[in-house]
C-alpha positions as CSV (number, residue, x, y, z in Angstrom):
1,M,129.2,84.4,95.5
2,A,132.4,82.9,94.1
3,G,134.6,85.4,92.4
4,V,133.2,88.4,94.3
5,V,135.6,90.2,96.6
6,I,134.4,92.7,99.2
7,R,136.9,95.2,100.6
8,D,137.2,98.7,102.1
9,I,137.4,101.7,99.8
10,R,140.7,102.9,98.6
11,E,141.5,106.5,97.4
12,E,141.7,105.2,93.8
13,D,138.1,104.0,94.0
14,T,136.7,107.5,94.6
15,D,135.7,108.1,90.9
16,F,133.9,104.8,90.8
17,V,131.9,105.5,94.0
18,F,131.0,109.0,92.7
19,K,129.9,107.5,89.3
20,L,127.7,104.9,90.9
21,I,126.0,107.3,93.2
22,G,125.3,109.6,90.2
23,D,124.0,106.6,88.3
24,L,121.6,105.8,91.1
25,A,120.3,109.5,91.1
26,D,119.6,109.1,87.4
27,H,117.9,105.7,87.9
28,V,115.4,107.0,90.4
29,G,114.9,110.3,88.6
30,E,116.6,112.6,91.1
31,R,119.6,113.9,89.1
32,K,118.4,117.5,89.8
33,M,118.9,116.9,93.5
34,F,122.4,115.4,93.0
35,S,125.1,117.9,94.2
36,L,127.7,115.5,95.5
37,T,131.2,116.2,94.2
38,L,134.4,114.1,94.0
39,D,135.9,116.3,96.7
40,D,132.9,115.6,98.9
41,V,133.5,111.8,98.6
42,R,137.2,112.2,99.3
43,R,136.6,114.4,102.3
44,D,133.8,112.4,103.9
45,A,135.1,108.9,103.1
46,F,138.7,109.5,104.0
47,G,139.0,112.8,106.0
48,P,139.7,113.2,109.7
49,Q,135.9,113.3,110.4
50,R,134.6,110.5,108.2
51,H,130.9,110.7,107.7
52,F,130.4,107.3,106.1
53,E,132.1,104.0,105.5
54,T,132.4,102.4,102.1
55,L,132.8,98.9,100.9
56,V,133.7,98.1,97.3
57,A,132.8,94.9,95.5
58,E,135.0,93.5,92.8
59,A,133.8,90.8,90.4
60,D,136.2,89.2,87.9
61,G,138.8,91.6,89.0
62,R,136.7,94.7,88.1
63,L,135.0,97.2,90.3
64,A,131.4,96.0,90.5
65,G,129.5,97.7,93.3
66,I,129.5,99.7,96.5
67,S,127.9,100.0,99.9
68,T,128.0,103.1,101.9
69,W,126.9,103.0,105.5
70,F,127.1,104.5,109.0
71,Y,125.7,103.9,112.4
72,T,122.5,105.2,113.9
73,Y,120.8,104.3,117.2
74,S,117.6,102.8,118.4
75,T,116.3,104.4,121.5
76,Y,113.6,101.7,121.7
77,V,116.2,98.9,121.9
78,G,119.2,100.8,123.3
79,K,121.6,99.6,120.6
80,R,123.2,100.8,117.5
81,C,121.7,100.2,114.1
82,L,123.6,100.0,110.8
83,F,122.2,102.3,108.2
84,V,123.0,101.3,104.6
85,N,122.8,104.6,102.7
86,D,123.7,103.2,99.3
87,L,123.9,99.7,97.9
88,I,124.7,100.0,94.2
89,V,125.7,97.4,91.7
90,D,127.2,98.5,88.4
91,Q,125.0,97.6,85.4
92,W,127.5,95.2,83.9
93,A,127.8,93.2,87.2
94,R,124.1,92.5,87.7
95,G,123.6,88.7,88.1
96,Y,127.1,88.2,89.7
97,D,125.5,88.1,93.2
98,V,127.3,91.3,94.1
99,G,124.4,92.8,95.9
100,R,123.9,89.7,98.0
101,C,127.7,89.7,98.9
102,L,127.6,93.3,99.9
103,M,124.5,92.8,102.1
104,A,126.1,89.7,103.6
105,R,129.2,91.8,104.6
106,M,126.9,94.5,106.0
107,A,125.1,91.8,108.1
108,T,128.5,90.5,109.4
109,I,129.5,94.1,110.4
110,A,126.2,94.6,112.1
111,V,126.3,91.4,114.1
112,A,130.0,91.9,115.0
113,N,129.1,95.4,116.4
114,D,126.0,94.3,118.3
115,C,123.6,96.2,116.1
116,C,119.9,95.4,116.6
117,R,119.1,95.8,112.9
118,I,120.1,97.1,109.4
119,D,118.1,99.9,108.0
120,L,117.9,101.4,104.5
121,H,115.6,103.5,102.4
122,V,114.6,102.3,99.0
123,H,113.1,104.8,96.5
124,V,109.6,103.6,95.4
125,E,110.7,103.6,91.8
126,N,113.7,101.4,92.5
127,N,113.3,97.8,91.3
128,A,115.9,96.8,94.0
129,R,112.9,96.5,96.4
130,G,112.3,93.0,95.1
131,F,116.0,92.1,95.9
132,Y,115.7,93.4,99.5
133,K,112.5,91.4,100.0
134,R,114.1,88.2,98.6
135,I,117.0,88.4,101.2
136,G,114.6,88.8,104.1
137,M,114.2,92.6,104.6
138,T,110.8,93.8,105.5
139,E,109.1,97.0,104.8
140,N,108.0,98.5,108.1
141,Q,105.1,100.8,109.0
142,E,107.4,103.8,109.1
143,V,107.5,106.3,106.3
144,P,110.8,108.0,105.7
145,C,110.4,111.8,105.8
146,M,112.8,114.5,105.0
147,L,113.2,118.2,105.6
148,R,115.4,120.0,103.1
149,G,116.0,123.2,101.2
150,D,113.7,126.2,101.9
151,N,111.6,124.2,104.4
152,L,114.7,123.2,106.4
153,A,115.8,126.9,106.5
154,A,112.3,128.0,107.5
155,I,112.0,125.7,110.5
156,A,115.6,126.5,111.6
157,R,114.6,130.2,111.7
158,L,112.0,129.3,114.4
159,D,114.8,128.2,116.8
160,S,115.7,130.9,119.3
161,S,118.9,129.3,120.6
162,G,121.2,131.6,118.6
163,I,123.6,128.8,117.7
């Protein structure tokens, strides 16, 4: 972990964050679903209504990785959870312990904020699953599901609330 610095995102990091998220979309074969823009990152990471937090890792003085996260809630436990949306290490920085350093900071934030757990979703094609298992994460019995696109619009049409 020596030589790795974890810090909050700065405006000048936006291009790097955008690049890494795009690289992840390529890695898991979902570039066609990737519609994030630089303006989205700027608005949602720095705007008046931030939708996510971002940590940036530096190794040897270079940008090396990111973690984006936000809070969710466990109704079973009655406490917040920390959801890691992205944990991405740039290709050149693999082997520098950047991922472990980012997860250690995520754990510190979760403990400091009385979270009952850290959650994340890992694409089945992502070889990072081995890393997560090595640091003690377990795959649970829940299967992530999503509703998007035409299916999202179709179910929304069934609501009679008139929002």
